[in-house]
BADREN-791562 format. One line per 2 residues: number of its first residue (from 0); their letters; for each residue x, y, z of N, C-alpha, C, O. Coordinates in pm, whole numbers, plus 50000, padded with zeros to 5 digits. Layout:
<recs>
NUM> A> X,Y,Z,X,Y,Z,X,Y,Z,X,Y,Z | ... .
</recs>
This chain:
<recs>
0> MT> 47451,46395,50387,47518,46330,50275,47612,46429,50206,47573,46542,50177 | 47735,46387,50181,47835,46474,50120,47805,46493,49971,47781,46396,49899 .
2> AP> 47807,46618,49927,47783,46646,49785,47900,46598,49702,48014,46609,49747 | 47876,46544,49582,47985,46497,49496,48071,46613,49449,48021,46722,49419 .
4> LL> 48203,46589,49442,48294,46690,49394,48299,46688,49242,48301,46581,49181 | 48301,46804,49183,48307,46815,49037,48452,46834,48995,48510,46941,49014 .
6> DP> 48510,46730,48940,48648,46732,48895,48661,46824,48773,48592,46803,48674 | 48749,46926,48779,48765,47016,48664,48800,46943,48536,48760,46985,48428 .
8> DL> 48875,46834,48547,48913,46758,48427,48789,46696,48362,48777,46694,48240 | 48698,46645,48444,48574,46589,48391,48488,46697,48329,48423,46674,48227 .
10> LK> 48488,46815,48391,48409,46926,48336,48464,46972,48202,48388,47010,48113 | 48598,46969,48186,48657,47006,48058,48614,46909,47948,48583,46950,47836 .
12> VF> 48611,46781,47981,48566,46681,47883,48419,46704,47850,48379,46697,47734 | 48341,46731,47953,48198,46757,47932,48177,46877,47840,48095,46870,47748 .
14> LA> 48249,46984,47862,48235,47104,47778,48277,47075,47635,48214,47124,47541 | 48383,46996,47617,48429,46964,47481,48322,46887,47405,48296,46916,47288 .
16> VA> 48259,46790,47470,48154,46713,47405,48033,46802,47378,47972,46793,47271 | 47997,46887,47474,47882,46975,47458,47903,47074,47344,47810,47102,47268 .
18> EH> 48024,47127,47331,48050,47226,47228,48059,47164,47089,48014,47224,46992 | 48116,47044,47079,48131,46978,46948,48013,46887,46914,47997,46842,46800 .
20> RS> 47928,46862,47017,47812,46773,47000,47854,46637,46941,47783,46576,46863 | 47973,46594,46984,48026,46468,46933,48135,46418,47025,48224,46493,47063 .
22> FT> 48128,46290,47061,48233,46228,47141,48360,46215,47059,48470,46232,47111 | 48345,46186,46929,48461,46167,46843,48539,46297,46826,48661,46299,46843 .
24> RA> 48468,46406,46792,48537,46534,46772,48594,46587,46903,48701,46647,46904 | 48523,46565,47014,48575,46607,47143,48704,46532,47177,48799,46591,47229 .
26> AA> 48708,46404,47147,48827,46323,47174,48946,46376,47095,49058,46383,47146 | 48922,46412,46968,49030,46464,46884,49082,46597,46940,49203,46621,46942 .
28> TL> 48991,46683,46984,49030,46812,47040,49112,46795,47167,49210,46866,47190 | 49071,46700,47250,49138,46677,47378,49261,46586,47366,49333,46564,47464 .
30> NR> 49283,46535,47245,49393,46441,47221,49381,46317,47308,49478,46270,47368 | 49257,46264,47313,49229,46142,47387,49150,46047,47298,49101,46086,47192 .
32> TQ> 49140,45924,47341,49061,45828,47264,48912,45851,47293,48876,45906,47396 | 48829,45808,47199,48684,45823,47217,48637,45744,47339,48550,45789,47414 .
34> SA> 48696,45625,47358,48654,45542,47471,48689,45610,47603,48613,45599,47700 | 48804,45681,47608,48843,45751,47730,48745,45864,47759,48708,45886,47875 .
36> VS> 48701,45936,47655,48604,46042,47673,48472,45985,47722,48409,46042,47811 | 48429,45874,47665,48303,45811,47706,48309,45769,47853,48212,45786,47926 .
38> VQ> 48424,45714,47895,48440,45671,48034,48430,45791,48128,48368,45782,48234 | 48491,45903,48090,48490,46020,48178,48351,46083,48186,48312,46132,48292 .
40> IR> 48278,46083,48076,48142,46134,48080,48054,46045,48167,47971,46093,48244 | 48074,45915,48155,47997,45820,48236,48028,45841,48384,47938,45834,48468 .
42> RL> 48156,45867,48416,48195,45890,48556,48128,46016,48610,48083,46019,48724 | 48122,46120,48526,48058,46245,48569,47909,46224,48590,47852,46277,48686 .
44> EE> 47846,46147,48503,47703,46119,48516,47675,46039,48643,47575,46062,48711 | 47764,45947,48675,47745,45867,48796,47758,45954,48921,47685,45935,49018 .
46> RL> 47851,46050,48919,47867,46138,49035,47746,46227,49055,47706,46256,49168 | 47688,46270,48946,47574,46361,48954,47441,46287,48962,47339,46345,49000 .
48> GA> 47443,46161,48924,47318,46085,48923,47221,46136,48819,47100,46137,48841 | 47275,46179,48705,47189,46233,48598,47250,46203,48463,47372,46202,48448 .
50> KL> 47163,46179,48364,47207,46160,48226,47235,46296,48164,47150,46385,48170 | 47355,46314,48104,47395,46445,48053,47382,46456,47901,47360,46566,47849 .
52> FQ> 47395,46343,47830,47387,46344,47684,47291,46237,47634,47276,46130,47694 | 47228,46270,47525,47142,46174,47455,47203,46153,47317,47212,46246,47237 .
54> RT> 47244,46030,47290,47304,46001,47160,47195,46002,47052,47090,45939,47065 | 47225,46075,46944,47134,46083,46831,47212,46056,46703,47334,46042,46706 .
56> RA> 47142,46049,46590,47211,46029,46463,47302,46147,46430,47405,46131,46364 | 47263,46266,46478,47344,46385,46450,47464,46398,46544,47554,46478,46519 .
58> GA> 47465,46321,46651,47576,46328,46744,47529,46315,46887,47445,46231,46918 | 47583,46397,46975,47549,46392,47117,47474,46520,47155,47530,46629,47146 .
60> AL> 47351,46506,47195,47269,46620,47233,47259,46627,47385,47249,46525,47453 | 47261,46750,47436,47249,46770,47581,47108,46739,47628,47010,46775,47563 .
62> TA> 47101,46673,47741,46972,46654,47806,46940,46781,47886,47020,46875,47888 | 46824,46784,47951,46789,46899,48034,46891,46916,48146,46930,47028,48179 .
64> AG> 46934,46805,48206,47036,46811,48311,47168,46861,48255,47240,46937,48320 | 47199,46817,48132,47322,46862,48068,47320,47011,48041,47421,47080,48060 .
66> QE> 47205,47062,47996,47193,47205,47971,47214,47285,48099,47278,47390,48098 | 47161,47234,48209,47177,47303,48337,47321,47300,48384,47373,47399,48435 .
68> LL> 47387,47184,48366,47526,47173,48409,47617,47262,48325,47718,47312,48375 | 47582,47281,48198,47666,47358,48108,47698,47497,48164,47812,47544,48157 .
70> VY> 47597,47562,48220,47615,47696,48275,47713,47693,48393,47805,47775,48401 | 47693,47597,48483,47780,47588,48600,47921,47546,48562,48018,47594,48621 .
72> AR> 47933,47455,48465,48065,47407,48425,48151,47522,48372,48269,47533,48406 | 48092,47607,48290,48167,47721,48237,48208,47817,48349,48321,47866,48351 .
74> RL> 48117,47842,48441,48149,47933,48552,48258,47875,48641,48349,47947,48682 | 48250,47745,48670,48349,47681,48757,48487,47681,48693,48587,47707,48760 .
76> LD> 48494,47651,48565,48623,47648,48497,48680,47789,48480,48802,47808,48489 | 48593,47887,48456,48640,48025,48447,48697,48071,48580,48801,48136,48586 .
78> LN> 48626,48036,48689,48672,48074,48822,48804,48004,48856,48892,48063,48918 | 48815,47879,48816,48938,47803,48839,49056,47869,48768,49164,47885,48826 .
80> AE> 49034,47909,48642,49140,47974,48565,49177,48109,48626,49294,48147,48629 | 49076,48182,48674,49100,48312,48735,49183,48299,48861,49273,48380,48886 .
82> AV> 49153,48197,48941,49229,48176,49065,49374,48141,49035,49465,48191,49100 | 49395,48054,48937,49531,48014,48900,49609,48134,48848,49725,48153,48887 .
84> DA> 49548,48215,48762,49616,48333,48707,49651,48432,48817,49760,48490,48817 | 49559,48452,48912,49582,48548,49019,49699,48504,49107,49783,48585,49145 .
86> LR> 49704,48376,49140,49811,48326,49226,49945,48324,49154,50049,48349,49216 | 49943,48295,49025,50068,48298,48949,50121,48440,48940,50241,48463,48950 .
88> AR> 50030,48536,48919,50072,48676,48912,50128,48722,49046,50225,48797,49050 | 50065,48676,49155,50112,48715,49289,50250,48659,49317,50330,48720,49387 .
90> KH> 50277,48540,49261,50406,48477,49282,50518,48565,49226,50628,48569,49281 | 50490,48635,49117,50591,48719,49054,50583,48864,49102,50663,48947,49058 .
92> EA> 50489,48894,49190,50472,49030,49239,50575,49058,49349,50591,48978,49441 | 50643,49169,49338,50742,49208,49438,50679,49305,49537,50596,49388,49501 .
94> VV> 50720,49293,49663,50668,49380,49769,50786,49456,49830,50888,49397,49866 | 50770,49588,49842,50871,49672,49906,50807,49738,50027,50699,49796,50017 .
96> RL> 50875,49730,50142,50822,49785,50267,50893,49917,50297,51016,49922,50310 | 50813,50022,50307,50867,50157,50326,50816,50217,50457,50696,50218,50482 .
98> GV> 50907,50267,50539,50871,50341,50660,50901,50488,50640,51007,50523,50586 | 50812,50575,50682,50830,50718,50659,50754,50797,50764,50652,50752,50815 .
100> MD> 50805,50917,50797,50734,51000,50895,50602,51048,50838,50582,51051,50716 | 50512,51084,50926,50372,51106,50888,50354,51217,50786,50277,51201,50691 .
102> DY> 50424,51330,50803,50401,51441,50711,50449,51408,50570,50382,51440,50472 | 50565,51345,50559,50613,51306,50426,50525,51195,50367,50500,51192,50247 .
104> GT> 50479,51104,50454,50392,50997,50406,50257,51047,50361,50188,50981,50283 | 50218,51167,50410,50089,51225,50373,50099,51321,50255,50009,51328,50172 .
106> IV> 50210,51396,50249,50220,51506,50153,50320,51478,50040,50286,51495,49923 | 50440,51435,50074,50548,51427,49976,50552,51295,49901,50566,51293,49779 .
108> VP> 50541,51185,49973,50563,51053,49913,50450,51004,49821,50480,50945,49718 | 50321,51026,49855,50215,50970,49770,50224,51001,49620,50210,50909,49540 .
110> PL> 50248,51128,49578,50260,51150,49434,50380,51079,49371,50375,51040,49255 | 50486,51061,49448,50602,50988,49398,50569,50840,49380,50612,50777,49283 .
112> LA> 50492,50785,49474,50452,50645,49463,50358,50625,49345,50362,50522,49278 | 50273,50723,49319,50181,50713,49205,50259,50707,49074,50227,50628,48985 .
114> RF> 50361,50790,49063,50444,50787,48943,50520,50655,48931,50533,50599,48822 | 50569,50606,49044,50644,50479,49044,50553,50364,49001,50596,50276,48926 .
116> AK> 50428,50363,49049,50335,50255,49017,50303,50250,48868,50279,50142,48814 | 50302,50364,48802,50273,50365,48658,50384,50298,48580,50359,50233,48478 .
118> VH> 50508,50314,48627,50623,50256,48557,50646,50111,48600,50690,50029,48519 | 50617,50081,48726,50643,49947,48780,50516,49891,48847,50511,49879,48969 .
120> PE> 50414,49859,48769,50289,49808,48828,50307,49673,48896,50223,49633,48977 | 50415,49602,48865,50437,49471,48925,50496,49480,49065,50507,49378,49134 .
122> IR> 50533,49599,49108,50592,49618,49241,50489,49680,49335,50438,49789,49309 | 50459,49609,49442,50362,49658,49540,50437,49721,49657,50526,49658,49715 .
124> VE> 50402,49844,49692,50470,49915,49801,50378,49920,49923,50265,49966,49915 | 50428,49871,50035,50356,49878,50163,50420,49988,50247,50539,49984,50276 .
126> VE> 50338,50087,50286,50389,50206,50355,50339,50208,50499,50222,50184,50526 | 50430,50235,50591,50395,50257,50732,50443,50394,50773,50561,50426,50758 .
128> TG> 50353,50477,50825,50392,50610,50870,50396,50614,51023,50331,50534,51090 | 50474,50706,51075,50483,50719,51220,50616,50780,51259,50686,50837,51176 .
130> LT> 50650,50769,51388,50778,50818,51435,50890,50733,51378,50886,50610,51387 | 50990,50797,51319,51093,50721,51247,51220,50701,51329,51318,50646,51278 .
132> AT> 51221,50744,51454,51343,50735,51535,51394,50592,51545,51515,50569,51542 | 51304,50496,51557,51346,50356,51574,51336,50274,51446,51377,50158,51444 .
134> MP> 51284,50333,51339,51265,50257,51214,51396,50209,51150,51402,50093,51108 | 51500,50292,51140,51623,50245,51075,51683,50121,51140,51745,50039,51072 .
136> AR> 51666,50106,51271,51720,49988,51340,51647,49860,51299,51696,49750,51324 | 51530,49873,51236,51451,49756,51196,51456,49731,51046,51373,49658,50992 .
138> LG> 51554,49792,50979,51573,49767,50837,51607,49620,50815,51685,49560,50889 | 51548,49563,50712,51569,49422,50682,51470,49333,50754,51430,49229,50702 .
140> EA> 51431,49373,50875,51333,49297,50954,51191,49342,50923,51105,49261,50888 | 51166,49473,50935,51032,49526,50913,51023,49616,50791,50915,49636,50736 .
142> YD> 51137,49671,50748,51136,49766,50638,51251,49736,50541,51356,49686,50580 | 51226,49767,50415,51334,49765,50316,51396,49903,50302,51516,49917,50279 .
144> LV> 51312,50005,50318,51356,50144,50306,51292,50225,50418,51179,50198,50459 | 51363,50324,50467,51309,50416,50567,51351,50558,50530,51468,50585,50503 .
146> IA> 51253,50648,50529,51281,50791,50516,51262,50851,50655,51151,50854,50707 | 51372,50898,50715,51368,50942,50854,51424,51083,50868,51501,51131,50784 .
148> MH> 51384,51149,50977,51434,51283,51010,51542,51273,51116,51529,51197,51212 | 51649,51351,51098,51760,51354,51192,51797,51499,51221,51766,51588,51141 .
150> PE> 51863,51525,51333,51915,51661,51354,52011,51698,51241,52084,51613,51190 | 52011,51823,51204,52094,51867,51091,52241,51832,51114,52298,51861,51219 .
152> GH> 52301,51768,51012,52441,51730,51020,52466,51597,51089,52582,51559,51107 | 52361,51527,51127,52376,51399,51197,52294,51290,51127,52204,51318,51047 .
154> GD> 52326,51166,51159,52249,51054,51107,52316,50986,50990,52392,51047,50915 | 52286,50857,50977,52337,50779,50864,52242,50794,50746,52147,50873,50749 .
156> GE> 52268,50717,50642,52181,50719,50526,52214,50831,50430,52307,50910,50453 | 52137,50838,50322,52162,50937,50217,52081,51063,50245,51960,51057,50268 .
158> LL> 52147,51175,50242,52079,51302,50263,51991,51332,50142,52040,51342,50029 | 51861,51347,50167,51767,51380,50060,51744,51530,50051,51745,51587,49942 .
160> RR> 51723,51593,50165,51702,51738,50167,51712,51789,50310,51705,51711,50406 | 51728,51917,50322,51730,51982,50454,51596,52050,50475,51539,52109,50383 .
162> EQ> 51545,52041,50597,51419,52104,50634,51443,52194,50755,51533,52168,50836 | 51363,52297,50767,51370,52385,50884,51246,52364,50969,51134,52376,50919 .
164> AV> 51266,52334,51096,51152,52324,51189,51103,52465,51220,51183,52554,51247 | 50971,52484,51217,50913,52617,51241,50791,52603,51332,50725,52499,51336 .
166> WA> 50762,52711,51404,50638,52718,51480,50524,52752,51384,50542,52832,51292 | 50408,52692,51404,50295,52717,51315,50166,52721,51396,50154,52658,51501 .
168> AA> 50071,52798,51344,49940,52812,51411,49838,52859,51309,49870,52883,51192 | 49714,52874,51356,49609,52927,51270,49643,53069,51228,49717,53139,51298 .
170> TS> 49590,53111,51115,49619,53246,51064,49580,53354,51165,49648,53456,51174 | 49474,53332,51239,49425,53432,51334,49502,53432,51466,49482,53521,51549 .
172> YS> 49591,53335,51486,49659,53320,51614,49775,53419,51625,49847,53444,51529 | 49791,53475,51742,49906,53562,51770,49955,53533,51911,49876,53507,52001 .
174> VR> 50085,53539,51928,50145,53513,52059,50135,53640,52144,50184,53746,52106 | 50070,53627,52260,50054,53742,52350,50149,53729,52469,50161,53621,52527 .
176> PH> 50216,53835,52503,50314,53829,52612,50251,53777,52742,50137,53809,52776 | 50328,53699,52813,50293,53647,52946,50185,53538,52943,50151,53482,53048 .
178> DT> 50130,53507,52826,50034,53396,52818,50107,53262,52824,50220,53249,52776 | 50042,53164,52884,50096,53029,52881,50062,52968,52745,49945,52956,52710 .
180> LA> 50163,52931,52671,50142,52879,52536,50084,52738,52540,50139,52651,52607 | 49976,52717,52470,49922,52581,52452,49989,52523,52328,49988,52583,52221 .
182> VA> 50049,52405,52343,50126,52346,52234,50071,52208,52199,50044,52126,52287 | 50053,52182,52069,50012,52051,52018,50134,51983,51956,50195,52037,51864 .
184> LY> 50168,51866,52008,50290,51799,51962,50266,51649,51945,50154,51600,51954 | 50376,51580,51920,50373,51437,51896,50423,51362,52020,50472,51425,52113 .
186> PP> 50411,51230,52024,50451,51154,52144,50601,51162,52170,50677,51206,52083 | 50645,51119,52289,50789,51114,52319,50863,51032,52214,50812,50931,52166 .
188> GC> 50983,51077,52181,51060,51012,52074,51063,51095,51948,51146,51072,51860 | 50972,51193,51939,50969,51282,51823,51067,51397,51845,51066,51459,51951 .
190> LF> 51152,51425,51747,51248,51535,51759,51178,51669,51777,51226,51753,51853 | 51066,51689,51708,50995,51816,51720,50949,51840,51863,50955,51952,51912 .
192> RQ> 50904,51736,51930,50861,51750,52069,50979,51791,52157,50968,51881,52241 | 51091,51724,52137,51211,51754,52216,51259,51896,52189,51291,51971,52281 .
194> WA> 51265,51932,52059,51314,52065,52023,51222,52175,52076,51270,52277,52124 | 51092,52155,52067,50997,52255,52116,51013,52276,52266,51021,52389,52313 .
196> AD> 51019,52166,52340,51032,52176,52486,51164,52244,52524,51166,52332,52610 | 51274,52203,52459,51405,52262,52491,51408,52411,52460,51459,52491,52539 .
198> AL> 51350,52450,52344,51354,52591,52303,51270,52678,52396,51313,52787,52435 | 51152,52631,52432,51064,52709,52519,51122,52720,52660,51114,52826,52722 .
200> EA> 51180,52612,52709,51240,52615,52843,51360,52709,52845,51380,52786,52939 | 51442,52701,52738,51561,52786,52733,51524,52933,52725,51595,53019,52777 .
202> AG> 51410,52963,52657,51366,53102,52643,51289,53150,52765,51256,53268,52774 | 51259,53058,52859,51186,53095,52979,51040,53127,52953,50980,53206,53026 .
204> LP> 50983,53068,52850,50843,53095,52817,50752,52992,52884,50779,52873,52877 | 50644,53038,52947,50550,52942,53008,50473,52869,52898,50430,52931,52800 .
206> WR> 50455,52738,52914,50384,52661,52813,50326,52535,52876,50366,52493,52984 | 50231,52477,52805,50172,52350,52848,50145,52263,52726,50116,52312,52617 .
208> LA> 50154,52133,52747,50126,52039,52639,49975,52018,52634,49919,51950,52720 | 49910,52077,52534,49764,52076,52528,49708,51960,52447,49592,51923,52466 .
210> FV> 49789,51903,52358,49736,51797,52270,49853,51713,52221,49959,51765,52186 | 49832,51581,52219,49934,51488,52171,49871,51390,52073,49767,51331,52102 .
212> SR> 49933,51372,51957,49884,51276,51859,50002,51229,51773,50101,51300,51757 | 49989,51108,51719,50092,51056,51630,50074,51105,51486,50164,51088,51404 .
214> TL> 49959,51165,51456,49931,51201,51317,49935,51351,51295,49891,51430,51379 | 49988,51389,51181,49992,51529,51141,49851,51586,51128,49827,51701,51166 .
216> TA> 49759,51507,51075,49623,51554,51052,49556,51600,51181,49492,51705,51185 | 49572,51521,51286,49508,51555,51414,49573,51679,51476,49503,51767,51525 .
218> VE> 49705,51685,51475,49775,51801,51531,49740,51926,51452,49715,52032,51511 | 49737,51915,51319,49702,52029,51235,49560,52079,51265,49536,52199,51269 .
220> AI> 49468,51985,51286,49329,52023,51312,49316,52105,51439,49242,52204,51443 | 49387,52065,51544,49384,52140,51669,49444,52279,51650,49388,52379,51696 .
222> AA> 49559,52284,51583,49624,52413,51562,49540,52504,51472,49534,52625,51494 | 49475,52447,51371,49395,52526,51278,49274,52589,51345,49223,52690,51297 .
224> QG> 49229,52532,51455,49117,52589,51530,49161,52697,51628,49079,52755,51700 | 49291,52725,51631,49341,52828,51721,49355,52781,51864,49369,52863,51955 .
226> LA> 49352,52649,51886,49358,52595,52022,49500,52576,52072,49522,52561,52192 | 49597,52576,51980,49735,52552,52021,49827,52590,51905,49783,52607,51791 .
228> IT> 49956,52603,51937,50056,52617,51832,50125,52482,51818,50112,52397,51906 | 50198,52461,51711,50265,52334,51691,50397,52357,51619,50434,52471,51591 .
230> VV> 50467,52248,51589,50593,52255,51515,50579,52168,51390,50536,52053,51397 | 50616,52225,51277,50611,52151,51150,50738,52181,51072,50817,52267,51110 .
232> KA> 50755,52109,50962,50864,52139,50869,50816,52251,50777,50701,52251,50733 | 50903,52345,50748,50865,52455,50659,50825,52402,50522,50737,52459,50457 .
234> GT> 50888,52293,50477,50859,52238,50345,50728,52164,50335,50679,52139,50225 | 50669,52129,50449,50540,52059,50448,50437,52135,50532,50349,52074,50593 .
236> LP> 50449,52267,50535,50356,52349,50613,50212,52326,50565,50183,52351,50448 | 50123,52279,50653,49983,52258,50612,49920,52388,50566,49950,52493,50623 .
238> PR> 49834,52385,50467,49777,52509,50410,49691,52588,50509,49674,52708,50493 | 49638,52520,50612,49553,52591,50708,49633,52664,50815,49576,52735,50898 .
240> LH> 49765,52647,50813,49849,52708,50916,49945,52809,50853,49970,52808,50733 | 49998,52898,50939,50101,52990,50892,50215,52988,50993,50197,52949,51108 .
242> IL> 50332,53031,50947,50452,53026,51031,50451,53142,51131,50424,53256,51095 | 50481,53109,51257,50495,53209,51363,50644,53237,51384,50725,53145,51385 .
244> SD> 50677,53361,51401,50818,53395,51425,50834,53489,51544,50922,53470,51628 | 50750,53590,51551,50763,53690,51657,50733,53630,51794,50631,53563,51813 .
246> GL> 50822,53653,51888,50799,53613,52026,50830,53468,52056,50812,53425,52170 | 50876,53392,51959,50906,53251,51982,51052,53221,51948,51107,53280,51854 .
248> PP> 51116,53132,52023,51257,53103,51999,51277,53024,51869,51188,52949,51830 | 51391,53040,51803,51418,52965,51680,51432,52815,51710,51465,52775,51821 .
250> LP> 51407,52736,51608,51415,52590,51620,51527,52538,51530,51566,52605,51434 | 51580,52418,51559,51689,52363,51478,51644,52324,51337,51525,52318,51307 .
252> GA> 51742,52297,51253,51716,52242,51122,51721,52090,51127,51771,52032,51223 | 51668,52026,51023,51660,51880,51021,51711,51827,50887,51698,51893,50784 .
254> DI> 51767,51708,50892,51806,51637,50770,51705,51527,50743,51668,51452,50834 | 51661,51516,50620,51575,51406,50578,51665,51306,50505,51724,51338,50402 .
256> RL> 51674,51187,50559,51769,51088,50506,51697,50959,50466,51598,50919,50527 | 51751,50896,50363,51699,50768,50314,51790,50657,50363,51911,50659,50340 .
258> HR> 51730,50559,50429,51803,50443,50480,51762,50319,50400,51644,50294,50378 | 51861,50243,50358,51836,50122,50279,51882,49999,50358,51985,50002,50424 .
260> AR> 51805,49892,50349,51846,49767,50411,51966,49709,50335,51984,49738,50217 | 52045,49628,50401,52154,49560,50333,52098,49455,50237,51989,49402,50259 .
262> KL> 52174,49425,50133,52132,49326,50032,51992,49359,49981,51902,49276,49982 | 51977,49482,49938,51846,49531,49894,51805,49463,49763,51881,49466,49666 .
264> PR> 51684,49402,49758,51636,49343,49632,51619,49452,49525,51603,49569,49557 | 51624,49411,49400,51618,49508,49290,51491,49594,49295,51502,49715,49273 .
266> PA> 51371,49538,49323,51253,49624,49329,51266,49735,49432,51225,49849,49407 | 51323,49703,49550,51341,49804,49653,51446,49906,49612,51434,50025,49643 .
268> AL> 51549,49860,49541,51652,49953,49493,51594,50050,49391,51630,50168,49389 | 51504,50000,49306,51439,50087,49207,51356,50195,49276,51360,50311,49237 .
270> LA> 51281,50155,49381,51202,50253,49454,51292,50352,49527,51263,50472,49531 | 51400,50303,49585,51492,50391,49658,51548,50498,49566,51552,50616,49602 .
272> DH> 51590,50458,49446,51645,50555,49351,51538,50656,49308,51566,50774,49290 | 51414,50606,49292,51304,50693,49252,51274,50796,49361,51253,50914,49331 .
274> LQ> 51271,50753,49487,51245,50844,49598,51361,50942,49617,51339,51060,49644 | 51483,50892,49602,51600,50979,49618,51597,51093,49517,51624,51208,49551 .
276> LG> 51565,51060,49394,51560,51161,49289,51444,51257,49312,51461,51379,49298 | 51327,51204,49347,51209,51287,49364,51215,51380,49482,51178,51497,49471 .
278> IS> 51262,51331,49596,51262,51412,49718,51377,51513,49719,51366,51619,49780 | 51486,51481,49653,51600,51573,49652,51575,51692,49560,51647,51791,49566 .
280> QP> 51472,51682,49474,51436,51794,49388,51355,51896,49467,51302,51864,49573 | 51342,52019,49416,51257,52119,49482,51115,52070,49495,51071,51988,49414 .
282> AS> 51041,52118,49596,50905,52073,49622,50814,52090,49504,50721,52011,49486 | 50836,52192,49421,50750,52217,49306,50754,52104,49205,50661,52087,49127 .
284> HI> 50865,52026,49208,50876,51913,49115,50811,51787,49171,50792,51690,49099 | 50778,51789,49300,50723,51669,49364,50572,51672,49365,50506,51576,49325 .
286> LP> 50518,51782,49410,50374,51787,49429,50303,51805,49296,50353,51877,49209 | 50187,51739,49277,50116,51748,49150,50060,51887,49129,49997,51914,49027 .
</recs>
């Protein structure tokens, strides 16, 4: 047997009568006639199969069933109001989609997003980290904004800052002549992987790809254990690693550029300006 549905409008009438203990006063509060209120209470009683009020000289008193319904009626109406408020708020909530390389998404961007959220709590930012080589081509489709790395002096978008690619390893690590270098890098498509391979081959140094991961955290962990060397940006050098210079070929510089989708909505434009200002400043002004 299907349970009867509790109409929120009937519950509102029920609560008004219960709170005022009077059909007449409830009708005045609801701006309805007394007969209309009586009909709605009767309809609710018929749906529940229970008497909810007992008429007395003092007014309308709740029955035992009415007392029990009172608790549920308040909870149901509160939940109904909460759902409506949440959905209305979501309707006005703006979403900005940001693509960014892993190291900036881990180290540089989070404190900037925290500051942005304090000023613009109504704007929700969705962040995707990873290889940014193909992200700018998906602006408007998958991203509103992309922070990407390009070879120095190349690439579209707004130049945010210049970074230097450097070799990095555990503090205890040292490059020994004639050893085959174990290198931890990122998947194909990453500029650091290409630059590392080109530099080592050009220098005639023996090497092997010992570890591959899309995340800075995993690559850093391998390098920090002394199992391999890697390539990072000097500006985002992980604290567990140090820069290697002796015995290794120099690496190119990189441009960090901000790409904006065409016809950028105002919320995305606000975030773009915030990131442009924050990242173009010295690192000491970015990190907490």
